[in-house]
N, CA, C and O of each residue as an XYZ file, in Angstrom:
664
protein
N     -51.377    -32.787     31.224
C     -51.399    -31.574     30.436
C     -50.001    -31.275     29.881
O     -49.851    -30.895     28.720
N     -48.960    -31.457     30.748
C     -47.602    -31.207     30.313
C     -47.220    -32.140     29.169
O     -46.555    -31.727     28.220
N     -47.640    -33.389     29.262
C     -47.317    -34.362     28.220
C     -47.962    -33.960     26.901
O     -47.353    -34.090     25.840
N     -49.173    -33.479     26.970
C     -49.895    -33.068     25.765
C     -49.204    -31.869     25.114
O     -49.053    -31.837     23.893
N     -48.783    -30.883     25.912
C     -48.073    -29.714     25.387
C     -46.712    -30.109     24.807
O     -46.310    -29.602     23.760
N     -46.017    -31.002     25.482
C     -44.724    -31.453     24.996
C     -44.882    -32.194     23.678
O     -44.117    -31.965     22.741
N     -45.864    -33.077     23.598
C     -46.104    -33.838     22.373
C     -46.491    -32.905     21.232
O     -46.053    -33.091     20.097
N     -47.308    -31.908     21.532
C     -47.726    -30.958     20.507
C     -46.522    -30.139     20.029
O     -46.377    -29.879     18.834
N     -45.669    -29.739     20.961
C     -44.477    -28.969     20.594
C     -43.541    -29.791     19.726
O     -43.044    -29.299     18.713
N     -43.297    -31.022     20.106
C     -42.418    -31.887     19.327
C     -43.013    -32.121     17.946
O     -42.290    -32.122     16.950
N     -44.302    -32.315     17.882
C     -44.970    -32.517     16.590
C     -44.832    -31.302     15.691
O     -44.590    -31.435     14.492
N     -44.986    -30.113     16.269
C     -44.864    -28.896     15.474
C     -43.431    -28.714     14.970
O     -43.221    -28.331     13.819
N     -42.455    -28.985     15.823
C     -41.053    -28.855     15.420
C     -40.741    -29.826     14.288
O     -40.080    -29.461     13.316
N     -41.221    -31.074     14.416
C     -40.972    -32.056     13.360
C     -41.659    -31.658     12.057
O     -41.079    -31.805     10.981
N     -42.873    -31.163     12.144
C     -43.594    -30.748     10.944
C     -42.895    -29.559     10.274
O     -42.792    -29.503      9.048
N     -42.418    -28.618     11.082
C     -41.737    -27.452     10.517
C     -40.410    -27.844      9.875
O     -40.071    -27.344      8.802
N     -39.657    -28.737     10.522
C     -38.379    -29.135      9.951
C     -38.578    -29.971      8.695
O     -37.783    -29.868      7.761
N     -39.599    -30.781      8.649
C     -39.883    -31.556      7.441
C     -40.301    -30.626      6.311
O     -39.921    -30.837      5.159
N     -41.071    -29.610      6.630
C     -41.490    -28.634      5.621
C     -40.300    -27.848      5.093
O     -40.221    -27.562      3.898
N     -39.376    -27.500      5.978
C     -38.187    -26.763      5.551
C     -37.294    -27.646      4.686
O     -36.692    -27.170      3.724
N     -37.208    -28.915      5.022
C     -36.383    -29.829      4.231
C     -36.983    -30.015      2.843
O     -36.249    -30.120      1.860
N     -38.293    -30.058      2.755
C     -38.932    -30.205      1.454
C     -38.825    -28.914      0.643
O     -38.779    -28.961     -0.587
N     -38.785    -27.789      1.303
C     -38.722    -26.519      0.591
C     -37.378    -26.371     -0.125
O     -37.319    -25.766     -1.196
N     -36.322    -26.900      0.436
C     -35.007    -26.779     -0.168
C     -34.542    -28.134     -0.695
O     -33.443    -28.591     -0.378
N     -35.382    -28.765     -1.494
C     -35.045    -30.108     -1.932
C     -34.186    -30.129     -3.185
O     -33.699    -31.194     -3.563
N     -33.983    -29.005     -3.836
C     -33.163    -28.968     -5.027
C     -31.839    -28.290     -4.684
O     -31.702    -27.068     -4.739
N     -30.878    -29.128     -4.330
C     -29.579    -28.639     -3.875
C     -28.512    -29.085     -4.860
O     -28.529    -30.222     -5.332
N     -27.589    -28.190     -5.168
C     -26.477    -28.513     -6.068
C     -25.178    -28.093     -5.416
O     -25.157    -27.287     -4.486
N     -24.092    -28.657     -5.927
C     -22.769    -28.264     -5.459
C     -21.959    -27.756     -6.644
O     -22.174    -28.170     -7.784
N     -21.031    -26.859     -6.359
C     -20.132    -26.324     -7.382
C     -18.744    -26.199     -6.766
O     -18.602    -25.749     -5.629
N     -17.737    -26.594     -7.506
C     -16.369    -26.491     -7.030
C     -15.816    -25.127     -7.467
O     -15.316    -24.973     -8.581
N     -15.917    -24.156     -6.576
C     -15.514    -22.783     -6.872
C     -14.022    -22.715     -7.211
O     -13.631    -21.998     -8.132
N     -13.202    -23.441     -6.487
C     -11.762    -23.434     -6.742
C     -11.433    -23.906     -8.147
O     -10.581    -23.324     -8.819
N     -12.100    -24.952     -8.590
C     -11.878    -25.465     -9.940
C     -12.323    -24.451    -10.989
O     -11.645    -24.254    -11.997
N     -13.445    -23.821    -10.752
C     -13.940    -22.811    -11.691
C     -12.938    -21.671    -11.811
O     -12.630    -21.232    -12.919
N     -12.430    -21.190    -10.686
C     -11.476    -20.075    -10.696
C     -10.188    -20.493    -11.411
O      -9.636    -19.723    -12.196
N      -9.713    -21.708    -11.142
C      -8.474    -22.180    -11.776
C      -8.610    -22.308    -13.282
O      -7.653    -22.050    -14.012
N      -9.773    -22.699    -13.758
C      -9.968    -22.953    -15.188
C     -10.568    -21.773    -15.947
O     -10.832    -21.868    -17.145
N     -10.782    -20.668    -15.247
C     -11.368    -19.503    -15.903
C     -10.442    -18.948    -16.967
O      -9.239    -18.818    -16.740
N     -10.991    -18.623    -18.122
C     -10.152    -17.974    -19.131
C      -9.819    -16.547    -18.690
O     -10.628    -15.871    -18.056
N      -8.636    -16.120    -19.033
C      -8.245    -14.754    -18.693
C      -7.592    -14.614    -17.341
O      -7.089    -13.541    -17.007
N      -7.589    -15.680    -16.551
C      -6.997    -15.611    -15.217
C      -5.494    -15.371    -15.319
O      -4.941    -14.548    -14.589
N      -4.836    -16.091    -16.224
C      -3.395    -15.930    -16.395
C      -3.061    -14.561    -16.989
O      -2.060    -13.947    -16.618
N      -3.896    -14.089    -17.906
C      -3.661    -12.771    -18.505
C      -3.759    -11.683    -17.444
O      -2.979    -10.731    -17.456
N      -4.707    -11.819    -16.531
C      -4.852    -10.838    -15.455
C      -3.628    -10.869    -14.536
O      -3.164     -9.824    -14.079
N      -3.111    -12.062    -14.270
C      -1.920    -12.177    -13.424
C      -0.713    -11.540    -14.102
O       0.084    -10.867    -13.449
N      -0.576    -11.751    -15.416
C       0.543    -11.149    -16.143
C       0.412     -9.630    -16.195
O       1.409     -8.915    -16.098
N      -0.808     -9.142    -16.347
C      -1.018     -7.703    -16.370
C      -0.655     -7.092    -15.021
O      -0.041     -6.027    -14.956
N      -1.035     -7.767    -13.960
C      -0.713     -7.297    -12.612
C       0.808     -7.286    -12.407
O       1.357     -6.357    -11.814
N       1.472     -8.323    -12.904
C       2.928     -8.401    -12.795
C       3.599     -7.262    -13.561
O       4.521     -6.626    -13.050
N       3.140     -7.009    -14.778
C       3.742     -5.937    -15.574
C       3.442     -4.561    -14.982
O       4.245     -3.636    -15.101
N       2.297     -4.439    -14.353
C       1.911     -3.172    -13.727
C       2.871     -2.789    -12.592
O       3.125     -1.608    -12.353
N       3.396     -3.801    -11.903
C       4.259     -3.537    -10.750
C       5.730     -3.851    -11.013
O       6.554     -3.776    -10.102
N       6.057     -4.198    -12.243
C       7.424     -4.605    -12.564
C       8.436     -3.489    -12.330
O       9.486     -3.726    -11.733
N       8.139     -2.281    -12.788
C       9.108     -1.186    -12.657
C       9.373     -0.846    -11.188
O      10.511     -0.582    -10.800
N       8.329     -0.856    -10.389
C       8.520     -0.568     -8.962
C       9.314     -1.682     -8.283
O      10.125     -1.421     -7.395
N       9.077     -2.920     -8.704
C       9.829     -4.047     -8.147
C      11.300     -3.967     -8.504
O      12.170     -4.236     -7.677
N      11.566     -3.592     -9.749
C      12.952     -3.439    -10.200
C      13.644     -2.321     -9.424
O      14.805     -2.455     -9.038
N      12.935     -1.228     -9.198
C      13.490     -0.119     -8.426
C      13.830     -0.562     -7.000
O      14.876     -0.197     -6.464
N      12.945     -1.346     -6.397
C      13.199     -1.836     -5.038
C      14.409     -2.768     -5.004
O      15.193     -2.728     -4.056
N      14.563     -3.593     -6.014
C      15.725     -4.485     -6.068
C      17.018     -3.678     -6.186
O      18.028     -4.001     -5.561
N      16.967     -2.632     -6.994
C      18.135     -1.771     -7.151
C      18.487     -1.080     -5.834
O      19.656     -1.004     -5.456
N      17.468     -0.581     -5.146
C      17.703      0.064     -3.845
C      18.277     -0.931     -2.837
O      19.150     -0.584     -2.041
N      17.791     -2.146     -2.876
C      18.274     -3.165     -1.946
C      19.754     -3.492     -2.215
O      20.539     -3.637     -1.278
N      20.123     -3.604     -3.481
C      21.530     -3.866     -3.821
C      22.417     -2.720     -3.362
O      23.508     -2.943     -2.836
N      21.946     -1.490     -3.561
C      22.698     -0.317     -3.128
C      22.893     -0.340     -1.610
O      23.974     -0.025     -1.112
N      21.842     -0.715     -0.881
C      21.948     -0.805      0.577
C      22.952     -1.866      0.991
O      23.738     -1.651      1.914
N      22.933     -2.998      0.321
C      23.874     -4.066      0.651
C      25.315     -3.613      0.398
O      26.207     -3.893      1.198
N      25.537     -2.914     -0.714
C      26.865     -2.415     -1.031
C      27.343     -1.426      0.030
O      28.488     -1.484      0.479
N      26.456     -0.526      0.419
C      26.814      0.472      1.446
C      27.090     -0.208      2.790
O      28.018      0.176      3.502
N      26.294     -1.207      3.133
C      26.496     -1.914      4.403
C      27.835     -2.638      4.406
O      28.555     -2.631      5.405
N      28.163     -3.264      3.275
C      29.453     -3.958      3.183
C      30.619     -2.976      3.286
O      31.610     -3.250      3.962
N      30.495     -1.839      2.617
C      31.554     -0.829      2.665
C      31.723     -0.300      4.084
O      32.838     -0.127      4.575
N      30.594     -0.049      4.726
C      30.637      0.469      6.094
C      31.274     -0.554      7.031
O      32.055     -0.200      7.914
N      30.936     -1.814      6.828
C      31.485     -2.853      7.693
C      32.977     -3.081      7.413
O      33.777     -3.234      8.336
N      33.333     -3.102      6.126
C      34.708     -3.393      5.735
C      35.655     -2.218      6.024
O      36.734     -2.400      6.588
N      35.235     -1.023      5.630
C      36.119      0.150      5.735
C      35.842      1.020      6.960
O      36.570      1.979      7.215
N      34.812      0.698      7.705
C      34.418      1.541      8.835
C      35.492      1.720      9.875
O      35.629      2.799     10.453
N      36.256      0.677     10.120
C      37.288      0.749     11.155
C      38.454      1.644     10.740
O      39.114      2.232     11.597
N      38.715      1.754      9.446
C      39.859      2.548      8.971
C      39.471      3.962      8.550
O      40.343      4.779      8.253
N      38.188      4.255      8.521
C      37.714      5.583      8.107
C      37.860      6.595      9.229
O      37.947      6.253     10.408
N      37.881      7.846      8.817
C      37.819      8.927      9.802
C      36.438      8.879     10.426
O      35.479      8.398      9.821
N      36.357      9.375     11.618
C      35.091      9.364     12.349
C      33.999     10.114     11.578
O      32.861      9.649     11.513
N      34.330     11.246     11.007
C      33.343     12.049     10.279
C      32.862     11.321      9.016
O      31.678     11.370      8.679
N      33.784     10.650      8.321
C      33.397      9.898      7.113
C      32.478      8.729      7.471
O      31.476      8.467      6.806
N      32.858      8.041      8.544
C      32.051      6.894      8.984
C      30.647      7.345      9.382
O      29.664      6.690      9.039
N      30.553      8.459     10.102
C      29.249      8.978     10.520
C      28.425      9.417      9.311
O      27.216      9.190      9.259
N      29.086     10.043      8.347
C      28.384     10.479      7.136
C      27.857      9.270      6.370
O      26.703      9.271      5.940
N      28.682      8.240      6.194
C      28.274      7.033      5.483
C      27.152      6.309      6.234
O      26.208      5.813      5.619
N      27.261      6.252      7.557
C      26.216      5.610      8.369
C      24.906      6.384      8.271
O      23.833      5.785      8.195
N      24.992      7.705      8.272
C      23.786      8.526      8.131
C      23.113      8.333      6.781
O      21.889      8.232      6.695
N      23.930      8.282      5.718
C      23.381      8.035      4.378
C      22.736      6.648      4.308
O      21.678      6.461      3.708
N      23.405      5.692      4.937
C      22.864      4.316      4.951
C      21.515      4.281      5.655
O      20.566      3.677      5.155
N      21.428      4.925      6.811
C      20.167      4.942      7.562
C      19.049      5.620      6.763
O      17.911      5.150      6.759
N      19.379      6.724      6.090
C      18.391      7.432      5.269
C      17.907      6.556      4.121
O      16.708      6.459      3.859
N      18.858      5.918      3.439
C      18.499      5.037      2.308
C      17.683      3.836      2.787
O      16.746      3.407      2.115
N      18.046      3.298      3.953
C      17.314      2.144      4.491
C      15.873      2.528      4.836
O      14.943      1.765      4.573
N      15.694      3.707      5.423
C      14.344      4.174      5.756
C      13.525      4.408      4.486
O      12.340      4.079      4.433
N      14.170      4.980      3.460
C      13.506      5.199      2.176
C      13.096      3.868      1.552
O      11.987      3.727      1.038
N      14.003      2.894      1.603
C      13.705      1.572      1.061
C      12.521      0.938      1.797
O      11.608      0.403      1.167
N      12.540      0.998      3.114
C      11.464      0.400      3.914
C      10.115      1.047      3.585
O       9.099      0.360      3.474
N      10.117      2.352      3.435
C       8.886      3.078      3.114
C       8.357      2.663      1.740
O       7.165      2.400      1.578
N       9.263      2.606      0.744
C       8.850      2.220     -0.609
C       8.413      0.763     -0.672
O       7.470      0.428     -1.390
N       9.092     -0.108      0.076
C       8.735     -1.529      0.082
C       7.353     -1.734      0.710
O       6.566     -2.546      0.225
N       7.065     -1.015      1.764
C       5.760     -1.128      2.415
C       4.656     -0.618      1.496
O       3.600     -1.242      1.394
N       4.888      0.506      0.828
C       3.901      1.053     -0.103
C       3.675      0.088     -1.268
O       2.544     -0.108     -1.713
N       4.757     -0.505     -1.753
C       4.668     -1.485     -2.845
C       3.801     -2.669     -2.420
O       2.894     -3.072     -3.147
N       4.082     -3.221     -1.249
C       3.307     -4.363     -0.753
C       1.831     -4.025     -0.606
O       0.968     -4.809     -1.003
N       1.543     -2.872     -0.044
C       0.143     -2.473      0.147
C      -0.565     -2.285     -1.188
O      -1.690     -2.754     -1.361
N       0.077     -1.609     -2.129
C      -0.534     -1.382     -3.439
C      -0.738     -2.693     -4.184
O      -1.773     -2.900     -4.817
N       0.256     -3.582     -4.107
C       0.156     -4.866     -4.795
C      -0.982     -5.704     -4.209
O      -1.760     -6.300     -4.954
N      -1.079     -5.752     -2.896
C      -2.156     -6.509     -2.256
C      -3.528     -5.922     -2.598
O      -4.488     -6.662     -2.815
N      -3.613     -4.608     -2.644
C      -4.873     -3.950     -2.997
C      -5.302     -4.327     -4.410
O      -6.464     -4.657     -4.644
N      -4.359     -4.276     -5.353
C      -4.671     -4.633     -6.745
C      -5.016     -6.116     -6.882
O      -5.896     -6.480     -7.661
N      -4.324     -6.970     -6.124
C      -4.644     -8.392     -6.149
C      -6.075     -8.615     -5.673
O      -6.811     -9.407     -6.262
N      -6.462     -7.929     -4.624
C      -7.831     -8.068     -4.104
C      -8.849     -7.551     -5.111
O      -9.916     -8.145     -5.264
N      -8.540     -6.463     -5.795
C      -9.453     -5.941     -6.814
C      -9.662     -6.978     -7.917
O     -10.793     -7.231     -8.331
N      -8.575     -7.574     -8.387
C      -8.673     -8.589     -9.442
C      -9.395     -9.826     -8.936
O     -10.206    -10.410     -9.655
N      -9.109    -10.229     -7.712
C      -9.789    -11.390     -7.128
C     -11.287    -11.135     -7.009
O     -12.097    -12.014     -7.301
N     -11.645     -9.944     -6.586
C     -13.067     -9.608     -6.454
C     -13.777     -9.616     -7.805
O     -14.935    -10.023     -7.892
N     -13.090     -9.168     -8.862
C     -13.678     -9.208    -10.203
C     -13.957    -10.650    -10.612
O     -15.027    -10.966    -11.131
N     -12.982    -11.515    -10.373
C     -13.132    -12.930    -10.726
C     -14.279    -13.549     -9.926
O     -15.125    -14.249    -10.484
N     -14.303    -13.291     -8.633
C     -15.344    -13.881     -7.786
C     -16.729    -13.357     -8.149
O     -17.712    -14.089     -8.030
N     -16.822    -12.126     -8.581
C     -18.110    -11.573     -9.019
C     -18.598    -12.302    -10.273
O     -19.780    -12.627    -10.388
N     -17.679    -12.557    -11.211
C     -18.044    -13.311    -12.419
C     -18.514    -14.710    -12.064
O     -19.500    -15.194    -12.618
N     -17.811    -15.367    -11.138
C     -18.185    -16.723    -10.719
C     -19.534    -16.697    -10.015
O     -20.388    -17.547    -10.268
N     -19.724    -15.733     -9.139
C     -20.996    -15.618     -8.407
C     -22.156    -15.402     -9.378
O     -23.207    -16.025     -9.229
N     -21.979    -14.532    -10.363
C     -23.035    -14.293    -11.352
C     -23.330    -15.551    -12.159
O     -24.488    -15.846    -12.454
N     -22.284    -16.292    -12.516
C     -22.468    -17.527    -13.279
C     -23.201    -18.571    -12.449
O     -24.074    -19.268    -12.965
N     -22.861    -18.687    -11.178
C     -23.540    -19.649    -10.296
C     -25.010    -19.284    -10.173
O     -25.875    -20.155    -10.253
N     -25.297    -18.004     -9.978
C     -26.700    -17.569     -9.868
C     -27.463    -17.870    -11.144
O     -28.608    -18.319    -11.086
N     -26.855    -17.633    -12.285
C     -27.503    -17.882    -13.567
C     -27.796    -19.368    -13.759
O     -28.910    -19.738    -14.131
N     -26.808    -20.213    -13.510
C     -26.986    -21.660    -13.661
C     -28.016    -22.173    -12.665
O     -28.843    -23.018    -13.007
N     -27.973    -21.670    -11.444
C     -28.921    -22.107    -10.414
C     -30.350    -21.720    -10.776
O     -31.273    -22.514    -10.598
N     -30.535    -20.513    -11.280
C     -31.898    -20.100    -11.635
C     -32.413    -20.877    -12.842
O     -33.588    -21.242    -12.887
N     -31.539    -21.135    -13.825
C     -31.959    -21.928    -14.992
C     -32.286    -23.364    -14.599
O     -33.220    -23.964    -15.132
N     -31.504    -23.916    -13.656
C     -31.718    -25.301    -13.237
C     -32.767    -25.448    -12.150
O     -33.135    -26.567    -11.792
N     -33.247    -24.346    -11.628
C     -34.269    -24.398    -10.589
C     -33.735    -24.863     -9.241
O     -34.477    -25.446     -8.451
N     -32.472    -24.615     -8.974
C     -31.886    -25.040     -7.704
C     -32.200    -24.020     -6.621
O     -32.109    -22.810     -6.831
N     -32.570    -24.537     -5.463
C     -32.882    -23.672     -4.332
C     -31.627    -23.275     -3.560
O     -31.541    -22.169     -3.027
N     -30.656    -24.185     -3.507
C     -29.432    -23.955     -2.748
C     -28.250    -24.476     -3.566
O     -28.306    -25.573     -4.122
N     -27.181    -23.679     -3.633
C     -25.935    -24.114     -4.258
C     -24.829    -23.928     -3.224
O     -24.650    -22.847     -2.664
N     -24.091    -25.016     -2.985
C     -23.058    -25.019     -1.958
C     -21.710    -25.303     -2.607
O     -21.623    -26.098     -3.542
N     -20.656    -24.651     -2.110
C     -19.306    -24.916     -2.595
C     -18.958    -26.370     -2.258
O     -19.119    -26.803     -1.117
N     -18.488    -27.106     -3.239
C     -18.177    -28.523     -3.060
C     -17.125    -28.746     -1.979
O     -17.120    -29.791     -1.328
N     -16.246    -27.788     -1.784
C     -15.210    -27.924     -0.758
C     -15.763    -27.759      0.654
O     -15.093    -28.104      1.628
N     -16.975    -27.235      0.768
C     -17.586    -27.043      2.080
C     -18.536    -28.184      2.446
O     -19.085    -28.206      3.548
N     -18.730    -29.127      1.528
C     -19.660    -30.227      1.758
C     -18.873    -31.460      2.186
O     -17.925    -31.868      1.513
N     -19.272    -32.048      3.308
C     -18.596    -33.248      3.790
C     -19.079    -34.479      3.031
O     -18.304    -35.403      2.783
N     -20.364    -34.492      2.661
C     -20.937    -35.659      1.996
C     -22.154    -35.209      1.206
O     -22.935    -34.378      1.670
N     -22.311    -35.760      0.017
C     -23.463    -35.426     -0.807
C     -23.948    -36.683     -1.514
O     -23.175    -37.361     -2.191
N     -25.220    -36.987     -1.356
C     -25.808    -38.166     -1.991
C     -26.311    -37.828     -3.380
O     -26.161    -38.617     -4.313
N     -26.898    -36.673     -3.514
C     -27.576    -36.337     -4.762
C     -26.632    -36.283     -5.951
O     -27.014    -36.657     -7.060
N     -25.428    -35.831     -5.741
C     -24.448    -35.797     -6.813
C     -24.734    -34.765     -7.889
O     -24.213    -34.886     -8.997
N     -25.534    -33.766     -7.605
C     -25.814    -32.725     -8.591
C     -24.683    -31.705     -8.536
O     -24.676    -30.802     -7.700
N     -23.737    -31.870     -9.438
C     -22.565    -30.994     -9.501
C     -22.711    -30.107    -10.732
O     -22.743    -30.597    -11.861
N     -22.798    -28.808    -10.507
C     -23.002    -27.869    -11.623
C     -21.716    -27.148    -12.010
O     -21.762    -26.121    -12.689
N     -20.570    -27.676    -11.585
C     -19.292    -27.031    -11.867
C     -19.073    -26.829    -13.365
O     -18.669    -25.749    -13.796
N     -19.341    -27.873    -14.162
C     -19.139    -27.787    -15.605
C     -20.032    -26.713    -16.227
O     -19.601    -25.972    -17.111
N     -21.267    -26.637    -15.762
C     -22.191    -25.628    -16.281
C     -21.732    -24.208    -15.925
O     -21.851    -23.284    -16.729
N     -21.212    -24.056    -14.721
C     -20.713    -22.741    -14.290
C     -19.488    -22.363    -15.112
O     -19.339    -21.202    -15.495
N     -18.607    -23.324    -15.389
C     -17.439    -23.061    -16.225
C     -17.851    -22.592    -17.610
O     -17.259    -21.659    -18.152
N     -18.863    -23.233    -18.186
C     -19.357    -22.816    -19.506
C     -19.890    -21.393    -19.458
O     -19.716    -20.619    -20.399
N     -20.538    -21.059    -18.352
C     -21.142    -19.740    -18.203
C     -20.104    -18.632    -18.108
O     -20.321    -17.540    -18.633
N     -18.966    -18.895    -17.440
C     -17.951    -17.843    -17.269
C     -17.063    -17.694    -18.497
O     -16.324    -16.715    -18.594
N     -17.110    -18.619    -19.423
C     -16.241    -18.546    -20.602
C     -16.767    -17.606    -21.644
O     -16.147    -17.437    -22.694
């Protein structure tokens, strides 16, 4: 009886896996990295992002130079200064350094946030293009080419996706 149940179970598992394999028989691959690299407008978006943050970056560079100058003055002239002057200069330096650190952290966070927003826009366009090409081609599954170790079928829809995003 156990042998019969085991054989029936194995048969059902094999039948189900064969049915699942046949259900997803139209598989394609797409090289997402290549699509993103060759997308039109990618460089324009990067330049826009750069120009958007240019003034804040310039301000941070100016603050950094000012801090370096103050640190050098404090180090060079600190030994010959009056105690009150040295303390005043050190206090100003600490205040400026804290201000710089705060602005630099805010800059980094804002820049990363904007980069993610732009990246998400690009990925949404790519995702929509992949879905469109897949539905037109009747593909059941589309896998990123970089995630596939081996593919026999060779159905690469990267070129079609590139045409779609242009």
